[in-house]
N, C-alpha and C positions, 0 to 999 in steps of 0.2 A: 260646716262641720257639725257633726251631732254625736255629743259626748254619753254615752252611756256608762254603767257600772256593773260589774259583776262581783260576787263576794263569794269566796271559797271557804269552806272546810278544809284545813292542812291536817297533815297525817301526823306533823309533828311541828314544834316551833321552827321559824325560820333563823338560820345562823348568819353572821355577819357576812359571810361569803355570799350566800344567796341574795341577800339584799345587795349587795355591791352589782351584781350579775343584772338585776331587774334594774337597776339606775343605767346600765350600758344600754339595755335593750330599749329603756324608755326612748332614748334618743332615735334609735333607727326605725322604731315599728310603729310609733303614734301614740304610746300609752303615754296618758296624761297624769295620772296620780295612782300612789298606791297607799293605803292605811294598811298597817299591820296590827293585829291584836293577838300578841303571843298567848296571852293568857287564856284567852278563848279558842286559840290555834283558829284565826280567820286571817286573811288577806283579802281586801276589797282593790280591785282594779278599775279605774276610770279610763276610759279609752275611745278614741276617735272611730265611731262606726263606720263613718264614710270610708274611712280606710281600712278597717280590720273587722273579721267577723268574729265572734266569741269562741269559735273552734281556734282561729287563728291565737286569740289571747292565750289558751290554754296551751298550745304549742310553744310559745313564749317561755309560758312556765317550766314546761318540760325542759327546753333548754338552759334555763337556771336551775336546773335539778331541783325544782320544789315539788315535793310529793302532795296533790290534791287529792284528797279523799272524796271530794265531791263538790258541787256548785248549789249553794244555798237558794232555796227559793225566797222571795222579798217576805212573805210571812213570817219565815224561820229567822230573819234577821231582825225583823221588827220584835219578835216575841222573846227572841235570845239576848 
């Protein structure tokens, strides 16, 4: 297994229903861990890259009705 992490800037803070949906997808799709920072509107997703591509992680977020503004670059995460 190869674990990678993507961090997204969210269009709006997550609601409880969206968090519940993420938990459901985690069991099915190989998503390992989520970190939510609602104050900065960020969501970090750790996933098994041997099973998923980054584009598939984004599709999972769309299915959970999570509006992503963009994927953050590593240097943006460190400076933010």
